[in-house]
PDB file with SEQRES, HELIX, SHEET and CRYST1 records, atoms N, CA, C and O in Angstrom:
SEQRES   1 A   91  MET LYS TYR LYS LEU ASP GLN GLU GLU LYS GLU ILE LEU          
SEQRES   2 A   91  GLU ALA PHE GLU ARG ASP GLU LEU LYS SER VAL PRO ASN          
SEQRES   3 A   91  VAL VAL GLN GLU ILE GLU GLU ALA ARG GLN ALA ALA ARG          
SEQRES   4 A   91  ASN THR PHE ASN LYS THR LYS ARG VAL ASN LEU ARG LEU          
SEQRES   5 A   91  THR GLU ARG ASP PHE HIS MET ALA HIS VAL ARG ALA LEU          
SEQRES   6 A   91  GLU GLU GLY LEU PRO TYR GLN THR LEU LEU SER SER VAL          
SEQRES   7 A   91  ILE HIS LYS TYR LEU THR GLY ARG LEU VAL ASP LYS THR          
HELIX    1 AA1 GLN A    7  GLU A   17  1                                  11    
HELIX    2 AA2 VAL A   27  THR A   41  1                                  15    
HELIX    3 AA3 GLU A   54  GLU A   67  1                                  14    
HELIX    4 AA4 TYR A   71  LEU A   83  1                                  13    
CRYST1    1.000    1.000    1.000  90.00  90.00  90.00 P 1           1          
ATOM      1  N   MET A   1      75.435 104.591 123.914  1.00  0.00           N  
ATOM      2  CA  MET A   1      75.994 105.713 123.171  1.00  0.00           C  
ATOM      3  C   MET A   1      74.893 106.755 122.945  1.00  0.00           C  
ATOM      4  O   MET A   1      73.795 106.416 122.505  1.00  0.00           O  
ATOM      5  N   LYS A   2      75.188 108.002 123.241  1.00  0.00           N  
ATOM      6  CA  LYS A   2      74.220 109.095 123.088  1.00  0.00           C  
ATOM      7  C   LYS A   2      74.479 109.824 121.778  1.00  0.00           C  
ATOM      8  O   LYS A   2      75.625 110.118 121.437  1.00  0.00           O  
ATOM      9  N   TYR A   3      73.413 110.110 121.053  1.00  0.00           N  
ATOM     10  CA  TYR A   3      73.491 110.884 119.824  1.00  0.00           C  
ATOM     11  C   TYR A   3      72.699 112.161 120.000  1.00  0.00           C  
ATOM     12  O   TYR A   3      71.659 112.167 120.658  1.00  0.00           O  
ATOM     13  N   LYS A   4      73.184 113.242 119.418  1.00  0.00           N  
ATOM     14  CA  LYS A   4      72.441 114.498 119.446  1.00  0.00           C  
ATOM     15  C   LYS A   4      71.597 114.556 118.185  1.00  0.00           C  
ATOM     16  O   LYS A   4      72.131 114.666 117.081  1.00  0.00           O  
ATOM     17  N   LEU A   5      70.284 114.483 118.344  1.00  0.00           N  
ATOM     18  CA  LEU A   5      69.359 114.454 117.220  1.00  0.00           C  
ATOM     19  C   LEU A   5      68.736 115.823 117.002  1.00  0.00           C  
ATOM     20  O   LEU A   5      68.422 116.537 117.954  1.00  0.00           O  
ATOM     21  N   ASP A   6      68.562 116.180 115.725  1.00  0.00           N  
ATOM     22  CA  ASP A   6      67.833 117.414 115.445  1.00  0.00           C  
ATOM     23  C   ASP A   6      66.332 117.098 115.522  1.00  0.00           C  
ATOM     24  O   ASP A   6      65.946 115.948 115.730  1.00  0.00           O  
ATOM     25  N   GLN A   7      65.506 118.109 115.354  1.00  0.00           N  
ATOM     26  CA  GLN A   7      64.057 117.940 115.528  1.00  0.00           C  
ATOM     27  C   GLN A   7      63.486 116.893 114.570  1.00  0.00           C  
ATOM     28  O   GLN A   7      62.687 116.048 114.975  1.00  0.00           O  
ATOM     29  N   GLU A   8      63.895 116.948 113.301  1.00  0.00           N  
ATOM     30  CA  GLU A   8      63.381 115.987 112.315  1.00  0.00           C  
ATOM     31  C   GLU A   8      63.768 114.554 112.693  1.00  0.00           C  
ATOM     32  O   GLU A   8      62.956 113.634 112.586  1.00  0.00           O  
ATOM     33  N   GLU A   9      65.014 114.377 113.134  1.00  0.00           N  
ATOM     34  CA  GLU A   9      65.461 113.039 113.532  1.00  0.00           C  
ATOM     35  C   GLU A   9      64.688 112.539 114.760  1.00  0.00           C  
ATOM     36  O   GLU A   9      64.363 111.356 114.852  1.00  0.00           O  
ATOM     37  N   LYS A  10      64.399 113.437 115.690  1.00  0.00           N  
ATOM     38  CA  LYS A  10      63.613 113.052 116.867  1.00  0.00           C  
ATOM     39  C   LYS A  10      62.214 112.589 116.464  1.00  0.00           C  
ATOM     40  O   LYS A  10      61.700 111.599 116.986  1.00  0.00           O  
ATOM     41  N   GLU A  11      61.603 113.322 115.521  1.00  0.00           N  
ATOM     42  CA  GLU A  11      60.263 112.949 115.060  1.00  0.00           C  
ATOM     43  C   GLU A  11      60.274 111.584 114.376  1.00  0.00           C  
ATOM     44  O   GLU A  11      59.360 110.783 114.571  1.00  0.00           O  
ATOM     45  N   ILE A  12      61.290 111.323 113.588  1.00  0.00           N  
ATOM     46  CA  ILE A  12      61.403 110.025 112.915  1.00  0.00           C  
ATOM     47  C   ILE A  12      61.583 108.915 113.947  1.00  0.00           C  
ATOM     48  O   ILE A  12      60.934 107.872 113.860  1.00  0.00           O  
ATOM     49  N   LEU A  13      62.464 109.137 114.924  1.00  0.00           N  
ATOM     50  CA  LEU A  13      62.696 108.134 115.962  1.00  0.00           C  
ATOM     51  C   LEU A  13      61.413 107.858 116.747  1.00  0.00           C  
ATOM     52  O   LEU A  13      61.094 106.703 117.028  1.00  0.00           O  
ATOM     53  N   GLU A  14      60.693 108.894 117.094  1.00  0.00           N  
ATOM     54  CA  GLU A  14      59.442 108.716 117.837  1.00  0.00           C  
ATOM     55  C   GLU A  14      58.408 107.952 117.014  1.00  0.00           C  
ATOM     56  O   GLU A  14      57.701 107.097 117.547  1.00  0.00           O  
ATOM     57  N   ALA A  15      58.316 108.257 115.716  1.00  0.00           N  
ATOM     58  CA  ALA A  15      57.391 107.529 114.842  1.00  0.00           C  
ATOM     59  C   ALA A  15      57.792 106.064 114.747  1.00  0.00           C  
ATOM     60  O   ALA A  15      56.935 105.181 114.740  1.00  0.00           O  
ATOM     61  N   PHE A  16      59.090 105.807 114.676  1.00  0.00           N  
ATOM     62  CA  PHE A  16      59.588 104.431 114.627  1.00  0.00           C  
ATOM     63  C   PHE A  16      59.226 103.692 115.914  1.00  0.00           C  
ATOM     64  O   PHE A  16      58.757 102.554 115.880  1.00  0.00           O  
ATOM     65  N   GLU A  17      59.447 104.347 117.032  1.00  0.00           N  
ATOM     66  CA  GLU A  17      59.153 103.715 118.320  1.00  0.00           C  
ATOM     67  C   GLU A  17      57.661 103.466 118.514  1.00  0.00           C  
ATOM     68  O   GLU A  17      57.287 102.548 119.244  1.00  0.00           O  
ATOM     69  N   ARG A  18      56.805 104.258 117.882  1.00  0.00           N  
ATOM     70  CA  ARG A  18      55.348 104.042 117.949  1.00  0.00           C  
ATOM     71  C   ARG A  18      54.887 103.054 116.872  1.00  0.00           C  
ATOM     72  O   ARG A  18      53.692 102.799 116.727  1.00  0.00           O  
ATOM     73  N   ASP A  19      55.848 102.497 116.117  1.00  0.00           N  
ATOM     74  CA  ASP A  19      55.570 101.524 115.058  1.00  0.00           C  
ATOM     75  C   ASP A  19      54.674 102.112 113.965  1.00  0.00           C  
ATOM     76  O   ASP A  19      53.802 101.428 113.428  1.00  0.00           O  
ATOM     77  N   GLU A  20      54.902 103.392 113.644  1.00  0.00           N  
ATOM     78  CA  GLU A  20      54.109 104.076 112.627  1.00  0.00           C  
ATOM     79  C   GLU A  20      54.753 104.039 111.242  1.00  0.00           C  
ATOM     80  O   GLU A  20      54.125 104.417 110.253  1.00  0.00           O  
ATOM     81  N   LEU A  21      55.980 103.593 111.172  1.00  0.00           N  
ATOM     82  CA  LEU A  21      56.673 103.588 109.883  1.00  0.00           C  
ATOM     83  C   LEU A  21      56.451 102.260 109.171  1.00  0.00           C  
ATOM     84  O   LEU A  21      56.492 101.196 109.789  1.00  0.00           O  
ATOM     85  N   LYS A  22      56.216 102.335 107.874  1.00  0.00           N  
ATOM     86  CA  LYS A  22      55.976 101.144 107.069  1.00  0.00           C  
ATOM     87  C   LYS A  22      57.021 101.064 105.964  1.00  0.00           C  
ATOM     88  O   LYS A  22      57.435 102.085 105.416  1.00  0.00           O  
ATOM     89  N   SER A  23      57.439  99.860 105.645  1.00  0.00           N  
ATOM     90  CA  SER A  23      58.414  99.649 104.580  1.00  0.00           C  
ATOM     91  C   SER A  23      57.746  99.827 103.215  1.00  0.00           C  
ATOM     92  O   SER A  23      56.568  99.519 103.036  1.00  0.00           O  
ATOM     93  N   VAL A  24      58.522 100.328 102.267  1.00  0.00           N  
ATOM     94  CA  VAL A  24      57.996 100.463 100.906  1.00  0.00           C  
ATOM     95  C   VAL A  24      57.943  99.086 100.259  1.00  0.00           C  
ATOM     96  O   VAL A  24      58.731  98.211 100.619  1.00  0.00           O  
ATOM     97  N   PRO A  25      57.027  98.871  99.307  1.00  0.00           N  
ATOM     98  CA  PRO A  25      56.878  97.550  98.698  1.00  0.00           C  
ATOM     99  C   PRO A  25      58.133  97.072  97.962  1.00  0.00           C  
ATOM    100  O   PRO A  25      58.435  95.879  97.975  1.00  0.00           O  
ATOM    101  N   ASN A  26      58.853  97.972  97.333  1.00  0.00           N  
ATOM    102  CA  ASN A  26      60.033  97.593  96.552  1.00  0.00           C  
ATOM    103  C   ASN A  26      61.305  98.049  97.261  1.00  0.00           C  
ATOM    104  O   ASN A  26      62.122  98.764  96.681  1.00  0.00           O  
ATOM    105  N   VAL A  27      61.468  97.633  98.514  1.00  0.00           N  
ATOM    106  CA  VAL A  27      62.554  98.114  99.360  1.00  0.00           C  
ATOM    107  C   VAL A  27      63.930  97.798  98.771  1.00  0.00           C  
ATOM    108  O   VAL A  27      64.838  98.622  98.885  1.00  0.00           O  
ATOM    109  N   VAL A  28      64.110  96.652  98.156  1.00  0.00           N  
ATOM    110  CA  VAL A  28      65.419  96.297  97.593  1.00  0.00           C  
ATOM    111  C   VAL A  28      65.797  97.268  96.478  1.00  0.00           C  
ATOM    112  O   VAL A  28      66.935  97.735  96.417  1.00  0.00           O  
ATOM    113  N   GLN A  29      64.850  97.569  95.602  1.00  0.00           N  
ATOM    114  CA  GLN A  29      65.110  98.515  94.512  1.00  0.00           C  
ATOM    115  C   GLN A  29      65.376  99.915  95.067  1.00  0.00           C  
ATOM    116  O   GLN A  29      66.273 100.607  94.585  1.00  0.00           O  
ATOM    117  N   GLU A  30      64.615 100.337  96.067  1.00  0.00           N  
ATOM    118  CA  GLU A  30      64.808 101.656  96.670  1.00  0.00           C  
ATOM    119  C   GLU A  30      66.193 101.778  97.295  1.00  0.00           C  
ATOM    120  O   GLU A  30      66.860 102.803  97.150  1.00  0.00           O  
ATOM    121  N   ILE A  31      66.619 100.733  97.985  1.00  0.00           N  
ATOM    122  CA  ILE A  31      67.947 100.741  98.611  1.00  0.00           C  
ATOM    123  C   ILE A  31      69.033 100.829  97.546  1.00  0.00           C  
ATOM    124  O   ILE A  31      69.990 101.587  97.700  1.00  0.00           O  
ATOM    125  N   GLU A  32      68.896 100.069  96.481  1.00  0.00           N  
ATOM    126  CA  GLU A  32      69.896 100.101  95.414  1.00  0.00           C  
ATOM    127  C   GLU A  32      69.951 101.478  94.747  1.00  0.00           C  
ATOM    128  O   GLU A  32      71.036 101.972  94.440  1.00  0.00           O  
ATOM    129  N   GLU A  33      68.800 102.095  94.525  1.00  0.00           N  
ATOM    130  CA  GLU A  33      68.778 103.434  93.938  1.00  0.00           C  
ATOM    131  C   GLU A  33      69.442 104.445  94.865  1.00  0.00           C  
ATOM    132  O   GLU A  33      70.161 105.330  94.400  1.00  0.00           O  
ATOM    133  N   ALA A  34      69.212 104.326  96.159  1.00  0.00           N  
ATOM    134  CA  ALA A  34      69.844 105.225  97.128  1.00  0.00           C  
ATOM    135  C   ALA A  34      71.353 105.022  97.151  1.00  0.00           C  
ATOM    136  O   ALA A  34      72.113 105.986  97.234  1.00  0.00           O  
ATOM    137  N   ARG A  35      71.784 103.763  97.076  1.00  0.00           N  
ATOM    138  CA  ARG A  35      73.230 103.475  97.040  1.00  0.00           C  
ATOM    139  C   ARG A  35      73.875 104.071  95.792  1.00  0.00           C  
ATOM    140  O   ARG A  35      74.958 104.652  95.861  1.00  0.00           O  
ATOM    141  N   GLN A  36      73.206 103.923  94.659  1.00  0.00           N  
ATOM    142  CA  GLN A  36      73.738 104.464  93.408  1.00  0.00           C  
ATOM    143  C   GLN A  36      73.801 105.988  93.474  1.00  0.00           C  
ATOM    144  O   GLN A  36      74.776 106.587  93.019  1.00  0.00           O  
ATOM    145  N   ALA A  37      72.781 106.612  94.029  1.00  0.00           N  
ATOM    146  CA  ALA A  37      72.778 108.071  94.165  1.00  0.00           C  
ATOM    147  C   ALA A  37      73.926 108.522  95.062  1.00  0.00           C  
ATOM    148  O   ALA A  37      74.578 109.527  94.782  1.00  0.00           O  
ATOM    149  N   ALA A  38      74.173 107.780  96.139  1.00  0.00           N  
ATOM    150  CA  ALA A  38      75.286 108.117  97.036  1.00  0.00           C  
ATOM    151  C   ALA A  38      76.619 107.969  96.310  1.00  0.00           C  
ATOM    152  O   ALA A  38      77.500 108.816  96.457  1.00  0.00           O  
ATOM    153  N   ARG A  39      76.775 106.911  95.535  1.00  0.00           N  
ATOM    154  CA  ARG A  39      78.019 106.726  94.762  1.00  0.00           C  
ATOM    155  C   ARG A  39      78.215 107.888  93.789  1.00  0.00           C  
ATOM    156  O   ARG A  39      79.317 108.420  93.660  1.00  0.00           O  
ATOM    157  N   ASN A  40      77.145 108.274  93.113  1.00  0.00           N  
ATOM    158  CA  ASN A  40      77.240 109.332  92.111  1.00  0.00           C  
ATOM    159  C   ASN A  40      77.510 110.697  92.737  1.00  0.00           C  
ATOM    160  O   ASN A  40      78.093 111.568  92.092  1.00  0.00           O  
ATOM    161  N   THR A  41      77.094 110.889  93.979  1.00  0.00           N  
ATOM    162  CA  THR A  41      77.273 112.173  94.641  1.00  0.00           C  
ATOM    163  C   THR A  41      78.742 112.549  94.744  1.00  0.00           C  
ATOM    164  O   THR A  41      79.100 113.712  94.561  1.00  0.00           O  
ATOM    165  N   PHE A  42      79.584 111.583  95.033  1.00  0.00           N  
ATOM    166  CA  PHE A  42      81.003 111.866  95.217  1.00  0.00           C  
ATOM    167  C   PHE A  42      81.863 111.394  94.062  1.00  0.00           C  
ATOM    168  O   PHE A  42      83.086 111.336  94.185  1.00  0.00           O  
ATOM    169  N   ASN A  43      81.244 111.057  92.946  1.00  0.00           N  
ATOM    170  CA  ASN A  43      81.965 110.621  91.769  1.00  0.00           C  
ATOM    171  C   ASN A  43      82.525 111.845  91.056  1.00  0.00           C  
ATOM    172  O   ASN A  43      81.780 112.606  90.438  1.00  0.00           O  
ATOM    173  N   LYS A  44      83.833 112.030  91.144  1.00  0.00           N  
ATOM    174  CA  LYS A  44      84.459 113.212  90.562  1.00  0.00           C  
ATOM    175  C   LYS A  44      84.995 112.869  89.188  1.00  0.00           C  
ATOM    176  O   LYS A  44      86.082 112.309  89.050  1.00  0.00           O  
ATOM    177  N   THR A  45      84.219 113.212  88.172  1.00  0.00           N  
ATOM    178  CA  THR A  45      84.621 112.855  86.818  1.00  0.00           C  
ATOM    179  C   THR A  45      84.895 114.065  85.942  1.00  0.00           C  
ATOM    180  O   THR A  45      85.450 113.910  84.855  1.00  0.00           O  
ATOM    181  N   LYS A  46      84.530 115.251  86.371  1.00  0.00           N  
ATOM    182  CA  LYS A  46      84.700 116.444  85.550  1.00  0.00           C  
ATOM    183  C   LYS A  46      85.684 117.407  86.194  1.00  0.00           C  
ATOM    184  O   LYS A  46      85.645 117.642  87.402  1.00  0.00           O  
ATOM    185  N   ARG A  47      86.551 117.951  85.385  1.00  0.00           N  
ATOM    186  CA  ARG A  47      87.497 118.958  85.835  1.00  0.00           C  
ATOM    187  C   ARG A  47      86.975 120.323  85.390  1.00  0.00           C  
ATOM    188  O   ARG A  47      86.489 120.477  84.269  1.00  0.00           O  
ATOM    189  N   VAL A  48      87.082 121.314  86.283  1.00  0.00           N  
ATOM    190  CA  VAL A  48      86.577 122.648  85.990  1.00  0.00           C  
ATOM    191  C   VAL A  48      87.680 123.659  86.296  1.00  0.00           C  
ATOM    192  O   VAL A  48      88.335 123.581  87.336  1.00  0.00           O  
ATOM    193  N   ASN A  49      87.874 124.590  85.399  1.00  0.00           N  
ATOM    194  CA  ASN A  49      88.769 125.715  85.664  1.00  0.00           C  
ATOM    195  C   ASN A  49      87.908 126.884  86.099  1.00  0.00           C  
ATOM    196  O   ASN A  49      86.908 127.204  85.456  1.00  0.00           O  
ATOM    197  N   LEU A  50      88.298 127.518  87.189  1.00  0.00           N  
ATOM    198  CA  LEU A  50      87.498 128.575  87.773  1.00  0.00           C  
ATOM    199  C   LEU A  50      88.395 129.759  88.084  1.00  0.00           C  
ATOM    200  O   LEU A  50      89.439 129.602  88.717  1.00  0.00           O  
ATOM    201  N   ARG A  51      88.001 130.923  87.649  1.00  0.00           N  
ATOM    202  CA  ARG A  51      88.778 132.132  87.944  1.00  0.00           C  
ATOM    203  C   ARG A  51      88.143 132.845  89.137  1.00  0.00           C  
ATOM    204  O   ARG A  51      86.940 133.105  89.166  1.00  0.00           O  
ATOM    205  N   LEU A  52      88.996 133.152  90.125  1.00  0.00           N  
ATOM    206  CA  LEU A  52      88.566 133.863  91.325  1.00  0.00           C  
ATOM    207  C   LEU A  52      89.420 135.100  91.507  1.00  0.00           C  
ATOM    208  O   LEU A  52      90.544 135.168  91.009  1.00  0.00           O  
ATOM    209  N   THR A  53      88.890 136.071  92.217  1.00  0.00           N  
ATOM    210  CA  THR A  53      89.724 137.212  92.580  1.00  0.00           C  
ATOM    211  C   THR A  53      90.771 136.714  93.579  1.00  0.00           C  
ATOM    212  O   THR A  53      90.577 135.696  94.243  1.00  0.00           O  
ATOM    213  N   GLU A  54      91.868 137.441  93.674  1.00  0.00           N  
ATOM    214  CA  GLU A  54      92.909 137.066  94.646  1.00  0.00           C  
ATOM    215  C   GLU A  54      92.325 137.008  96.051  1.00  0.00           C  
ATOM    216  O   GLU A  54      92.653 136.118  96.836  1.00  0.00           O  
ATOM    217  N   ARG A  55      91.462 137.958  96.355  1.00  0.00           N  
ATOM    218  CA  ARG A  55      90.857 138.013  97.690  1.00  0.00           C  
ATOM    219  C   ARG A  55      90.014 136.773  97.963  1.00  0.00           C  
ATOM    220  O   ARG A  55      90.157 136.153  99.017  1.00  0.00           O  
ATOM    221  N   ASP A  56      89.130 136.398  97.025  1.00  0.00           N  
ATOM    222  CA  ASP A  56      88.290 135.211  97.210  1.00  0.00           C  
ATOM    223  C   ASP A  56      89.133 133.947  97.296  1.00  0.00           C  
ATOM    224  O   ASP A  56      88.843 133.050  98.087  1.00  0.00           O  
ATOM    225  N   PHE A  57      90.183 133.883  96.473  1.00  0.00           N  
ATOM    226  CA  PHE A  57      91.074 132.719  96.491  1.00  0.00           C  
ATOM    227  C   PHE A  57      91.736 132.594  97.865  1.00  0.00           C  
ATOM    228  O   PHE A  57      91.808 131.502  98.428  1.00  0.00           O  
ATOM    229  N   HIS A  58      92.218 133.715  98.397  1.00  0.00           N  
ATOM    230  CA  HIS A  58      92.844 133.711  99.717  1.00  0.00           C  
ATOM    231  C   HIS A  58      91.833 133.314 100.796  1.00  0.00           C  
ATOM    232  O   HIS A  58      92.137 132.511 101.677  1.00  0.00           O  
ATOM    233  N   MET A  59      90.621 133.889 100.716  1.00  0.00           N  
ATOM    234  CA  MET A  59      89.588 133.572 101.708  1.00  0.00           C  
ATOM    235  C   MET A  59      89.205 132.090 101.654  1.00  0.00           C  
ATOM    236  O   MET A  59      88.937 131.482 102.691  1.00  0.00           O  
ATOM    237  N   ALA A  60      89.178 131.508 100.454  1.00  0.00           N  
ATOM    238  CA  ALA A  60      88.871 130.074 100.321  1.00  0.00           C  
ATOM    239  C   ALA A  60      89.958 129.240 101.000  1.00  0.00           C  
ATOM    240  O   ALA A  60      89.659 128.254 101.673  1.00  0.00           O  
ATOM    241  N   HIS A  61      91.211 129.636 100.823  1.00  0.00           N  
ATOM    242  CA  HIS A  61      92.310 128.913 101.470  1.00  0.00           C  
ATOM    243  C   HIS A  61      92.216 129.016 102.992  1.00  0.00           C  
ATOM    244  O   HIS A  61      92.390 128.024 103.700  1.00  0.00           O  
ATOM    245  N   VAL A  62      91.942 130.208 103.481  1.00  0.00           N  
ATOM    246  CA  VAL A  62      91.845 130.412 104.927  1.00  0.00           C  
ATOM    247  C   VAL A  62      90.704 129.581 105.503  1.00  0.00           C  
ATOM    248  O   VAL A  62      90.880 128.885 106.503  1.00  0.00           O  
ATOM    249  N   ARG A  63      89.533 129.654 104.870  1.00  0.00           N  
ATOM    250  CA  ARG A  63      88.375 128.906 105.372  1.00  0.00           C  
ATOM    251  C   ARG A  63      88.633 127.402 105.313  1.00  0.00           C  
ATOM    252  O   ARG A  63      88.263 126.670 106.232  1.00  0.00           O  
ATOM    253  N   ALA A  64      89.263 126.943 104.241  1.00  0.00           N  
ATOM    254  CA  ALA A  64      89.572 125.514 104.113  1.00  0.00           C  
ATOM    255  C   ALA A  64      90.512 125.069 105.228  1.00  0.00           C  
ATOM    256  O   ALA A  64      90.339 123.988 105.792  1.00  0.00           O  
ATOM    257  N   LEU A  65      91.502 125.892 105.546  1.00  0.00           N  
ATOM    258  CA  LEU A  65      92.397 125.561 106.655  1.00  0.00           C  
ATOM    259  C   LEU A  65      91.628 125.473 107.969  1.00  0.00           C  
ATOM    260  O   LEU A  65      91.867 124.575 108.776  1.00  0.00           O  
ATOM    261  N   GLU A  66      90.705 126.409 108.178  1.00  0.00           N  
ATOM    262  CA  GLU A  66      89.886 126.390 109.393  1.00  0.00           C  
ATOM    263  C   GLU A  66      89.040 125.120 109.473  1.00  0.00           C  
ATOM    264  O   GLU A  66      88.836 124.566 110.553  1.00  0.00           O  
ATOM    265  N   GLU A  67      88.555 124.668 108.322  1.00  0.00           N  
ATOM    266  CA  GLU A  67      87.700 123.481 108.273  1.00  0.00           C  
ATOM    267  C   GLU A  67      88.518 122.187 108.220  1.00  0.00           C  
ATOM    268  O   GLU A  67      87.978 121.100 108.422  1.00  0.00           O  
ATOM    269  N   GLY A  68      89.814 122.307 107.949  1.00  0.00           N  
ATOM    270  CA  GLY A  68      90.681 121.135 107.909  1.00  0.00           C  
ATOM    271  C   GLY A  68      90.511 120.299 106.653  1.00  0.00           C  
ATOM    272  O   GLY A  68      90.562 119.070 106.704  1.00  0.00           O  
ATOM    273  N   LEU A  69      90.307 120.972 105.521  1.00  0.00           N  
ATOM    274  CA  LEU A  69      90.156 120.237 104.264  1.00  0.00           C  
ATOM    275  C   LEU A  69      90.784 121.028 103.122  1.00  0.00           C  
ATOM    276  O   LEU A  69      91.016 122.230 103.255  1.00  0.00           O  
ATOM    277  N   PRO A  70      91.059 120.368 102.008  1.00  0.00           N  
ATOM    278  CA  PRO A  70      91.639 121.071 100.863  1.00  0.00           C  
ATOM    279  C   PRO A  70      90.683 122.130 100.314  1.00  0.00           C  
ATOM    280  O   PRO A  70      89.465 121.953 100.350  1.00  0.00           O  
ATOM    281  N   TYR A  71      91.240 123.229  99.808  1.00  0.00           N  
ATOM    282  CA  TYR A  71      90.388 124.312  99.332  1.00  0.00           C  
ATOM    283  C   TYR A  71      89.522 123.876  98.155  1.00  0.00           C  
ATOM    284  O   TYR A  71      88.407 124.372  97.996  1.00  0.00           O  
ATOM    285  N   GLN A  72      90.023 122.946  97.322  1.00  0.00           N  
ATOM    286  CA  GLN A  72      89.205 122.467  96.199  1.00  0.00           C  
ATOM    287  C   GLN A  72      87.964 121.751  96.718  1.00  0.00           C  
ATOM    288  O   GLN A  72      86.881 121.899  96.152  1.00  0.00           O  
ATOM    289  N   THR A  73      88.112 120.981  97.783  1.00  0.00           N  
ATOM    290  CA  THR A  73      86.983 120.270  98.378  1.00  0.00           C  
ATOM    291  C   THR A  73      85.982 121.265  98.946  1.00  0.00           C  
ATOM    292  O   THR A  73      84.773 121.095  98.792  1.00  0.00           O  
ATOM    293  N   LEU A  74      86.485 122.299  99.600  1.00  0.00           N  
ATOM    294  CA  LEU A  74      85.603 123.330 100.139  1.00  0.00           C  
ATOM    295  C   LEU A  74      84.800 123.998  99.025  1.00  0.00           C  
ATOM    296  O   LEU A  74      83.582 124.137  99.134  1.00  0.00           O  
ATOM    297  N   LEU A  75      85.475 124.411  97.959  1.00  0.00           N  
ATOM    298  CA  LEU A  75      84.784 125.074  96.852  1.00  0.00           C  
ATOM    299  C   LEU A  75      83.769 124.138  96.202  1.00  0.00           C  
ATOM    300  O   LEU A  75      82.664 124.559  95.859  1.00  0.00           O  
ATOM    301  N   SER A  76      84.136 122.883  96.033  1.00  0.00           N  
ATOM    302  CA  SER A  76      83.217 121.906  95.453  1.00  0.00           C  
ATOM    303  C   SER A  76      81.987 121.737  96.333  1.00  0.00           C  
ATOM    304  O   SER A  76      80.867 121.636  95.831  1.00  0.00           O  
ATOM    305  N   SER A  77      82.196 121.706  97.645  1.00  0.00           N  
ATOM    306  CA  SER A  77      81.085 121.563  98.586  1.00  0.00           C  
ATOM    307  C   SER A  77      80.152 122.768  98.521  1.00  0.00           C  
ATOM    308  O   SER A  77      78.931 122.610  98.527  1.00  0.00           O  
ATOM    309  N   VAL A  78      80.717 123.966  98.460  1.00  0.00           N  
ATOM    310  CA  VAL A  78      79.901 125.175  98.385  1.00  0.00           C  
ATOM    311  C   VAL A  78      79.055 125.167  97.113  1.00  0.00           C  
ATOM    312  O   VAL A  78      77.865 125.480  97.155  1.00  0.00           O  
ATOM    313  N   ILE A  79      79.661 124.812  95.994  1.00  0.00           N  
ATOM    314  CA  ILE A  79      78.925 124.759  94.727  1.00  0.00           C  
ATOM    315  C   ILE A  79      77.812 123.721  94.813  1.00  0.00           C  
ATOM    316  O   ILE A  79      76.687 123.981  94.388  1.00  0.00           O  
ATOM    317  N   HIS A  80      78.122 122.541  95.362  1.00  0.00           N  
ATOM    318  CA  HIS A  80      77.113 121.479  95.478  1.00  0.00           C  
ATOM    319  C   HIS A  80      75.953 121.928  96.364  1.00  0.00           C  
ATOM    320  O   HIS A  80      74.790 121.733  96.012  1.00  0.00           O  
ATOM    321  N   LYS A  81      76.265 122.525  97.505  1.00  0.00           N  
ATOM    322  CA  LYS A  81      75.206 122.979  98.406  1.00  0.00           C  
ATOM    323  C   LYS A  81      74.339 124.048  97.747  1.00  0.00           C  
ATOM    324  O   LYS A  81      73.120 124.053  97.918  1.00  0.00           O  
ATOM    325  N   TYR A  82      74.963 124.950  96.998  1.00  0.00           N  
ATOM    326  CA  TYR A  82      74.192 125.985  96.299  1.00  0.00           C  
ATOM    327  C   TYR A  82      73.253 125.350  95.279  1.00  0.00           C  
ATOM    328  O   TYR A  82      72.074 125.697  95.216  1.00  0.00           O  
ATOM    329  N   LEU A  83      73.769 124.428  94.489  1.00  0.00           N  
ATOM    330  CA  LEU A  83      72.971 123.818  93.422  1.00  0.00           C  
ATOM    331  C   LEU A  83      71.835 122.954  93.960  1.00  0.00           C  
ATOM    332  O   LEU A  83      70.807 122.799  93.299  1.00  0.00           O  
ATOM    333  N   THR A  84      72.013 122.392  95.151  1.00  0.00           N  
ATOM    334  CA  THR A  84      70.966 121.552  95.730  1.00  0.00           C  
ATOM    335  C   THR A  84      70.060 122.327  96.684  1.00  0.00           C  
ATOM    336  O   THR A  84      69.194 121.742  97.335  1.00  0.00           O  
ATOM    337  N   GLY A  85      70.260 123.653  96.767  1.00  0.00           N  
ATOM    338  CA  GLY A  85      69.397 124.484  97.592  1.00  0.00           C  
ATOM    339  C   GLY A  85      69.674 124.402  99.077  1.00  0.00           C  
ATOM    340  O   GLY A  85      68.843 124.825  99.881  1.00  0.00           O  
ATOM    341  N   ARG A  86      70.824 123.868  99.462  1.00  0.00           N  
ATOM    342  CA  ARG A  86      71.137 123.730 100.885  1.00  0.00           C  
ATOM    343  C   ARG A  86      72.099 124.797 101.392  1.00  0.00           C  
ATOM    344  O   ARG A  86      72.443 124.804 102.574  1.00  0.00           O  
ATOM    345  N   LEU A  87      72.535 125.690 100.522  1.00  0.00           N  
ATOM    346  CA  LEU A  87      73.402 126.787 100.942  1.00  0.00           C  
ATOM    347  C   LEU A  87      72.494 127.924 101.384  1.00  0.00           C  
ATOM    348  O   LEU A  87      71.723 128.456 100.584  1.00  0.00           O  
ATOM    349  N   VAL A  88      72.584 128.296 102.656  1.00  0.00           N  
ATOM    350  CA  VAL A  88      71.675 129.303 103.188  1.00  0.00           C  
ATOM    351  C   VAL A  88      72.441 130.547 103.593  1.00  0.00           C  
ATOM    352  O   VAL A  88      73.587 130.473 104.037  1.00  0.00           O  
ATOM    353  N   ASP A  89      71.794 131.688 103.434  1.00  0.00           N  
ATOM    354  CA  ASP A  89      72.357 132.968 103.825  1.00  0.00           C  
ATOM    355  C   ASP A  89      72.057 133.184 105.298  1.00  0.00           C  
ATOM    356  O   ASP A  89      70.902 133.080 105.708  1.00  0.00           O  
ATOM    357  N   LYS A  90      73.066 133.482 106.100  1.00  0.00           N  
ATOM    358  CA  LYS A  90      72.880 133.648 107.546  1.00  0.00           C  
ATOM    359  C   LYS A  90      72.514 135.061 107.939  1.00  0.00           C  
ATOM    360  O   LYS A  90      72.516 135.379 109.128  1.00  0.00           O  
ATOM    361  N   THR A  91      72.199 135.924 106.982  1.00  0.00           N  
ATOM    362  CA  THR A  91      71.847 137.307 107.338  1.00  0.00           C  
ATOM    363  C   THR A  91      70.377 137.451 107.613  1.00  0.00           C  
ATOM    364  O   THR A  91      69.912 138.547 107.926  1.00  0.00           O  
TER     365      THR A  91                                                      
END                                                                             
């Protein structure tokens, strides 16, 4: 099976193949913390009311349809990406 790797993934794979990667001393604890963080990432416990202009609301619906997901999920994703610094301006 072929995977398309980005540059960072290629560097990690090459380091692994050269046996340059070392396990952390507390690997079990690290794995559990990562699992908990992943669980918390998608834990939807808060409801938010948000006012949008009609135009933005329509554009969110259109984009969500293009992406094949509910508009609430799209808006939640955009907010999450912005807050984590992963939303980038393409200009």
